[in-house]
C-alpha positions as CSV (number, residue, x, y, z in Angstrom):
1,M,3.8,-31.4,-98.3
2,N,5.6,-28.1,-98.0
3,V,3.2,-25.3,-97.1
4,V,3.8,-21.6,-96.8
5,E,1.4,-19.1,-95.1
6,I,2.2,-15.4,-95.7
7,G,0.3,-13.5,-92.9
8,S,-0.1,-15.5,-89.7
9,G,-2.7,-13.2,-88.1
10,L,-3.7,-14.7,-84.8
11,G,-2.5,-18.1,-85.9
12,V,-6.0,-19.7,-86.3
13,T,-5.4,-20.9,-89.9
14,S,-1.8,-22.0,-89.4
15,L,-2.6,-23.9,-86.1
16,W,-5.5,-25.8,-87.7
17,M,-3.4,-26.7,-90.8
18,A,-0.5,-27.9,-88.6
19,Q,-2.9,-29.9,-86.4
20,A,-4.2,-31.7,-89.6
21,M,-0.6,-32.4,-90.6
22,K,0.1,-33.9,-87.2
23,E,-3.0,-36.1,-87.4
24,N,-2.1,-37.2,-90.9
25,G,1.6,-37.8,-90.1
26,A,2.9,-35.7,-93.0
27,G,3.7,-32.1,-94.0
28,R,5.4,-29.0,-92.7
29,L,3.9,-25.5,-92.5
30,W,5.9,-22.2,-92.5
31,T,4.0,-19.2,-91.4
32,L,5.3,-15.6,-91.7
33,D,4.2,-12.4,-90.0
34,D,5.9,-9.2,-88.7
35,G,3.1,-8.6,-86.2
36,S,2.5,-5.1,-87.5
37,D,-1.3,-5.5,-87.0
38,W,-0.7,-6.2,-83.3
39,R,1.9,-3.6,-82.4
40,D,-0.6,-2.4,-79.7
41,V,0.2,-5.1,-77.2
42,K,-2.8,-4.1,-75.0
43,E,-5.1,-4.7,-78.0
44,L,-3.5,-8.1,-78.6
45,R,-3.8,-9.2,-75.0
46,A,-7.5,-8.0,-74.9
47,T,-8.2,-10.0,-78.1
48,I,-6.7,-13.2,-76.9
49,A,-8.0,-12.9,-73.3
50,P,-10.9,-15.4,-73.9
51,L,-8.3,-18.1,-74.4
52,A,-7.6,-17.9,-70.7
53,D,-10.6,-20.2,-70.2
54,V,-9.8,-22.7,-72.9
55,E,-7.5,-25.7,-72.7
56,P,-4.6,-25.9,-73.3
57,F,-4.3,-22.1,-73.7
58,V,-5.0,-21.5,-70.0
59,A,-1.2,-21.9,-69.7
60,L,-0.6,-18.8,-71.7
61,D,0.8,-15.9,-69.6
62,I,-1.4,-13.4,-71.5
63,K,-0.5,-10.4,-69.4
64,N,3.1,-10.7,-70.5
65,L,2.8,-11.8,-74.1
66,D,3.9,-9.9,-77.2
67,Y,2.9,-11.1,-80.7
68,A,5.8,-13.3,-81.6
69,L,5.8,-14.9,-78.1
70,Y,2.0,-15.5,-78.4
71,I,2.4,-17.4,-81.7
72,Q,5.3,-19.5,-80.5
73,N,3.6,-20.4,-77.2
74,C,0.6,-21.6,-79.1
75,I,2.8,-23.8,-81.2
76,D,4.5,-25.2,-78.1
77,L,1.3,-25.8,-76.2
78,L,-0.3,-27.7,-79.0
79,Q,2.9,-29.7,-79.5
80,L,3.1,-28.7,-83.2
81,T,6.9,-27.8,-83.3
82,N,7.5,-30.7,-85.8
83,Q,4.8,-29.4,-88.1
84,L,4.8,-25.6,-87.8
85,T,7.6,-23.0,-87.9
86,F,6.9,-19.4,-87.2
87,L,9.2,-16.9,-89.1
88,A,8.9,-13.4,-87.5
89,G,9.5,-10.5,-89.9
90,H,8.3,-8.6,-92.9
91,M,8.3,-10.3,-96.3
92,D,9.0,-7.6,-98.9
93,M,7.2,-9.0,-101.9
94,A,9.0,-6.5,-104.2
95,N,12.5,-7.3,-102.9
96,E,13.7,-10.2,-105.1
97,E,17.2,-10.2,-103.7
98,A,16.0,-10.9,-100.2
99,F,14.0,-13.9,-101.3
100,T,16.6,-16.6,-100.5
101,A,16.7,-20.0,-98.9
102,E,19.0,-18.6,-96.2
103,R,16.3,-16.2,-95.1
104,Y,13.3,-18.4,-96.0
105,P,14.2,-22.0,-95.4
106,F,11.0,-23.3,-97.0
107,L,12.7,-22.5,-100.4
108,K,15.1,-25.4,-99.9
109,Q,12.5,-27.7,-101.4
110,P,9.5,-27.1,-103.8
111,V,6.5,-25.4,-102.3
112,D,3.2,-27.3,-102.7
113,F,0.8,-24.9,-101.2
114,V,0.8,-21.1,-100.6
115,F,-1.8,-19.3,-98.5
116,H,-1.4,-15.5,-99.0
117,D,-3.3,-13.3,-96.5
118,I,-1.6,-9.9,-96.3
119,T,-2.4,-7.9,-99.4
120,R,-4.8,-8.2,-102.4
121,A,-3.9,-5.4,-104.8
122,P,-3.1,-6.5,-108.4
123,D,0.5,-5.4,-108.1
124,D,1.0,-7.4,-104.9
125,V,-0.5,-10.5,-106.5
126,L,1.9,-10.2,-109.4
127,D,4.8,-9.8,-107.0
128,L,3.7,-12.9,-105.2
129,L,3.5,-15.0,-108.4
130,F,6.7,-13.5,-109.6
131,L,8.5,-14.6,-106.5
132,M,6.8,-18.0,-105.9
133,L,6.2,-19.6,-109.3
134,P,9.8,-20.7,-109.9
135,H,9.8,-22.3,-106.4
136,V,6.5,-24.2,-106.5
137,S,6.1,-27.9,-107.2
138,E,5.1,-29.2,-110.6
139,T,1.5,-29.4,-109.2
140,A,0.8,-26.7,-106.6
141,S,-2.0,-24.4,-105.3
142,I,-1.9,-20.8,-104.4
143,F,-4.7,-19.3,-102.3
144,I,-5.2,-15.5,-102.0
145,D,-7.5,-14.5,-99.2
146,S,-10.4,-12.0,-99.8
147,V,-9.3,-11.0,-103.4
148,S,-12.4,-12.6,-105.1
149,T,-14.8,-10.2,-103.4
150,S,-12.8,-7.2,-104.4
151,L,-14.1,-6.1,-107.9
152,T,-10.7,-5.0,-109.0
153,G,-9.0,-8.2,-107.7
154,Y,-11.7,-10.4,-109.3
155,L,-11.5,-8.9,-112.7
156,F,-7.7,-8.7,-112.6
157,L,-7.3,-12.4,-111.8
158,E,-9.8,-13.4,-114.4
159,R,-7.8,-11.6,-117.1
160,L,-4.4,-12.7,-115.7
161,I,-5.2,-16.4,-115.6
162,G,-6.5,-16.2,-119.2
163,Q,-3.2,-14.5,-120.3
164,L,-1.1,-17.1,-118.5
165,N,-2.9,-20.0,-120.2
166,S,-2.3,-18.3,-123.5
167,G,1.4,-18.4,-122.8
168,K,1.7,-14.7,-122.3
169,V,4.3,-13.6,-119.7
170,P,3.3,-10.5,-117.6
171,R,5.7,-7.6,-117.9
172,R,6.3,-7.8,-114.2
173,F,7.9,-11.2,-114.6
174,L,10.4,-9.7,-117.1
175,L,11.6,-6.9,-114.7
176,G,13.4,-9.1,-112.3
177,K,17.1,-8.5,-111.6
178,S,18.1,-12.1,-111.8
179,E,18.4,-13.5,-115.3
180,N,18.0,-17.0,-114.1
181,H,14.7,-16.1,-112.3
182,R,13.4,-14.3,-115.4
183,R,14.3,-17.3,-117.6
184,A,12.6,-19.7,-115.2
185,L,9.4,-17.7,-115.4
186,V,9.5,-17.5,-119.2
187,D,10.1,-21.2,-119.4
188,L,7.4,-22.1,-116.8
189,V,4.4,-20.2,-118.1
190,P,3.9,-22.1,-121.4
191,R,4.5,-25.4,-119.6
192,R,1.8,-24.9,-117.0
193,R,-2.0,-24.9,-116.9
194,F,-3.5,-22.4,-114.5
195,S,-7.0,-22.9,-113.1
196,L,-8.8,-20.2,-111.2
197,T,-11.7,-20.9,-108.7
198,H,-13.4,-18.2,-106.6
199,L,-14.4,-19.6,-103.2
200,I,-17.0,-17.1,-102.0
201,E,-19.2,-17.0,-98.9
202,R,-22.7,-15.4,-98.8
203,K,-21.8,-13.6,-95.6
204,A,-21.4,-9.9,-95.8
205,R,-18.1,-9.5,-94.0
206,P,-14.7,-8.1,-95.0
207,Q,-13.0,-11.5,-95.4
208,N,-15.5,-13.6,-97.2
209,S,-13.7,-15.1,-100.2
210,T,-10.5,-16.8,-101.3
211,A,-9.1,-17.2,-104.8
212,W,-7.6,-20.6,-105.6
213,I,-5.0,-20.8,-108.4
214,K,-4.2,-24.4,-109.2
215,I,-1.0,-24.9,-111.2
216,E,-0.2,-28.2,-113.0
217,P,1.7,-29.3,-116.1
218,N,0.2,-28.4,-119.4
219,D,-0.7,-32.0,-120.2
220,Y,-3.6,-34.1,-121.4
221,L,-3.4,-36.2,-118.2
222,P,-4.3,-35.1,-114.7
223,H,-1.6,-34.4,-112.2
224,P,-0.1,-35.6,-109.9
225,E,0.3,-38.8,-111.9
226,T,-1.7,-41.7,-110.7
227,L,-3.4,-44.9,-111.9
228,M,-5.5,-44.1,-114.9
229,K,-8.6,-46.1,-115.8
230,W,-9.8,-46.4,-119.5
């Protein structure tokens, strides 16, 4: 399984997913973040200070860590280097020309699972789908954190998924500079079925939901293909 996380944060989600991959003996996760939320190194060190009493993080040199070093040290301490790769830097969702396999190695094979946790505005969601859809597997899932409990995001996704399932290609998909990329999107939309599920907590906190977009072939059989019983 080829998994991409956009927005590493403090690494909690990525480390848990990578540990699951390690225990199951399959999968690789690529996590991206420029550390912009943690440019205040003092705030970062104060936030992760409780780890000083938790194995194996007691080995962290918290007083001398910056963001990128903190993430990489956690990967090393948990022995997850075979499952998890941290890519430091900003991912410009509107920059189609920079979205290449040379810069983002996870594009060298189809992406099975995307977890997006940086922005939730409709334009940003469209940019994400514009970039990622031609690169996802025939059956794939895209998770967008916190968008379902934003009224604008919720209503936007409900309408967007309905349009995609009607074979309608959003205008944003037709504005790309690459003709091959545009053609791939125009060809893909009618051939896929898009399912939207809102995963919502009852807790009143800023991050209390995730939207799950499941993508699979527009077929009368379930995917991935398996043994069918009649």
